[in-house]
C-alpha positions as CSV (number, residue, x, y, z in Angstrom):
1,M,30.5,-40.5,-0.3
2,S,30.1,-37.2,-2.3
3,H,29.0,-33.9,-0.5
4,L,25.6,-34.1,-2.3
5,A,25.0,-37.7,-1.0
6,R,25.9,-36.7,2.5
7,T,23.6,-33.7,2.4
8,R,20.7,-35.9,1.1
9,R,21.3,-38.5,3.8
10,L,21.3,-35.8,6.5
11,L,18.1,-34.3,5.1
12,D,16.4,-37.7,4.9
13,H,17.0,-38.2,8.6
14,A,16.4,-34.6,9.8
15,E,13.6,-33.7,12.1
16,P,10.7,-32.0,10.3
17,P,10.5,-28.3,10.7
18,P,8.3,-27.0,13.5
19,A,4.8,-26.1,12.4
20,R,4.5,-22.5,11.4
21,S,2.7,-20.2,13.7
22,A,0.1,-17.8,12.5
23,L,2.7,-15.0,13.1
24,D,5.2,-16.8,10.8
25,A,2.6,-17.3,8.2
26,G,1.7,-13.6,8.1
27,M,-1.9,-14.2,9.2
28,V,-1.9,-12.0,12.4
29,S,-3.8,-8.9,12.5
30,A,-3.4,-5.8,14.7
31,Q,-7.2,-5.5,14.8
32,P,-8.7,-6.0,18.3
33,V,-10.4,-9.2,19.0
34,H,-13.4,-7.6,20.7
35,G,-15.3,-4.5,20.0
36,H,-17.3,-2.1,22.2
37,H,-19.7,-3.0,24.9
38,D,-22.5,-2.5,22.4
39,G,-21.1,-4.6,19.6
40,R,-19.6,-1.9,17.5
41,Q,-16.0,-2.2,16.3
42,P,-13.7,0.5,17.7
43,I,-12.4,3.2,15.4
44,P,-8.9,2.2,14.0
45,R,-6.2,4.1,15.8
46,T,-4.8,5.4,12.5
47,Q,-4.9,8.9,10.9
48,D,-7.2,7.7,8.2
49,G,-9.4,5.8,10.7
50,V,-9.8,8.9,13.0
51,A,-10.2,11.3,10.0
52,E,-13.1,9.2,8.8
53,A,-14.8,9.0,12.1
54,V,-14.7,12.6,13.3
55,P,-17.5,14.9,12.2
56,P,-16.7,16.6,8.9
57,V,-16.7,20.0,10.6
58,Q,-13.9,18.8,12.8
59,R,-11.8,17.1,10.1
60,M,-9.8,20.0,9.0
61,E,-8.8,20.9,12.6
62,F,-7.7,17.3,13.0
63,Y,-5.6,17.5,9.9
64,R,-4.2,20.8,10.9
65,E,-3.1,19.5,14.4
66,M,-1.6,16.4,12.8
67,G,0.3,18.4,10.3
68,E,1.8,20.7,12.9
69,A,2.8,17.8,15.2
70,D,6.4,16.7,15.3
71,D,7.7,13.3,16.1
72,T,7.3,13.7,19.9
73,T,3.8,15.0,19.9
74,I,2.1,13.3,17.0
75,G,1.1,10.1,19.0
76,G,-0.6,12.4,21.6
77,V,-2.5,14.3,18.9
78,L,-3.7,11.1,17.3
79,K,-4.8,9.6,20.7
80,R,-6.6,12.8,21.8
81,W,-8.6,12.9,18.4
82,W,-9.2,9.1,18.6
83,L,-10.8,9.6,21.9
84,R,-12.9,12.5,20.6
85,A,-14.0,10.4,17.7
86,E,-15.1,7.6,20.0
87,L,-17.0,10.1,22.1
88,Y,-18.7,11.7,19.1
89,R,-20.2,8.4,18.1
90,D,-21.2,7.4,21.7
91,P,-25.0,7.8,22.1
92,E,-24.2,9.5,25.5
93,G,-21.4,11.6,24.1
94,D,-23.1,15.0,24.8
95,R,-23.9,14.0,28.4
96,I,-20.4,12.7,29.0
97,H,-18.8,15.8,27.5
98,A,-20.9,18.1,29.7
99,V,-20.0,16.2,32.9
100,V,-16.3,16.1,32.1
101,Q,-16.4,19.9,31.3
102,A,-18.1,20.4,34.7
103,G,-15.1,18.9,36.4
104,T,-15.9,15.2,36.8
105,S,-13.0,12.9,35.9
106,A,-13.3,11.2,32.5
107,S,-12.5,7.8,33.9
108,A,-15.3,8.1,36.4
109,V,-17.8,9.2,33.8
110,L,-16.8,6.5,31.3
111,R,-17.1,3.6,33.8
112,R,-20.1,1.6,32.7
113,P,-22.5,0.4,35.4
114,G,-21.5,-3.1,36.4
115,A,-18.0,-2.8,35.0
116,Q,-15.1,-3.7,37.2
């Protein structure tokens, strides 16, 4: 039996390949499955997403800090500005900012009533 005939015979009796997962098929997204408590989608945690979300008067400061950051600090800069952007668009943002500036911990302020 030739090599080609043996290969065909093996393939004819081989198990079918396992089903492709969504990850294998390239259909997985890094986007969160859920949004905010009020139904809005969170701001993307990317430089472009944050830049678009911060008020225009803050945008140049954001870009300046990102530009000055090195590989050990850039993640912290992005996270800090992302949190600011989320706070800016929160209807209670001014109140939250004032309470945190007065010394209350941010986690205590941001806890929603009824949340665990």
